[in-house]
C-alpha positions in Angstrom: 4.2 -8.3 -7.8 2.0 -5.3 -7.5 1.5 -2.0 -5.7 -1.8 -0.3 -5.0 -2.2 3.3 -3.7 -4.8 4.9 -1.5 -5.4 8.3 -0.1 -3.4 9.7 2.8 -0.2 8.1 1.7 -1.5 4.5 1.9 0.4 1.9 -0.1 -0.3 -1.8 -0.4 2.4 -4.0 -1.8 2.2 -7.7 -2.7 5.4 -9.4 -1.8 6.9 -12.5 -0.2 8.1 -12.5 3.5 9.7 -15.6 5.0 8.6 -17.7 1.9 4.9 -16.7 2.4 2.8 -14.3 0.3 2.1 -11.0 2.1 0.3 -7.8 1.5 2.3 -5.0 3.2 0.3 -1.9 4.2 2.4 1.2 4.7 1.5 4.9 5.1 3.6 8.0 4.3 4.0 10.1 7.4 6.2 13.2 7.4 8.0 12.1 4.2 8.8 8.6 5.6 7.1 5.3 4.9 5.8 3.6 8.1 4.7 0.0 8.4 1.0 -0.3 9.2 0.6 -4.1 8.9 1.7 -7.2 7.1 -1.5 -9.0 6.0 -2.1 -12.6 5.0 -5.1 -11.7 2.8 -7.2 -9.0 1.4 -9.7 -9.2 4.3 -6.9 -8.2 6.7 -5.9 -5.3 4.4 -9.6 -4.1 4.5 -9.2 -3.6 8.3 -6.6 -0.9 7.6 -7.8 0.7 4.4 -10.9 1.2 2.3 -10.3 -1.3 -0.5 -12.6 0.6 -2.8 -10.2 3.5 -2.8 -7.1 1.5 -3.8 -5.8 2.0 -7.4 -3.0 0.1 -9.2 0.2 2.1 -9.0 1.6 3.8 -12.1 3.5 7.1 -12.4 0.3 9.1 -12.9 -1.4 7.6 -9.9 1.7 7.9 -7.7 1.8 11.6 -8.4 -2.0 12.0 -8.0 -1.8 10.4 -4.5 1.3 12.4 -3.5 3.6 9.4 -3.1 7.4 10.1 -2.9 9.2 9.3 -6.1 6.2 10.2 -8.3 
């Protein structure tokens, strides 16, 4: 699937939960990843994060956004 990164430790991951597609929004807080929401669609994700600030994850972007494991 895919992972998108945003400022302030936001990460959005496309995955499957209980046989349904899901967009999981998490935030890095104090070095730990905390669940913000499991969203059914992009509209729901937009309630938690500015979609225009998301970028596709790669090692350079992970480092730029300060994500663990960069």
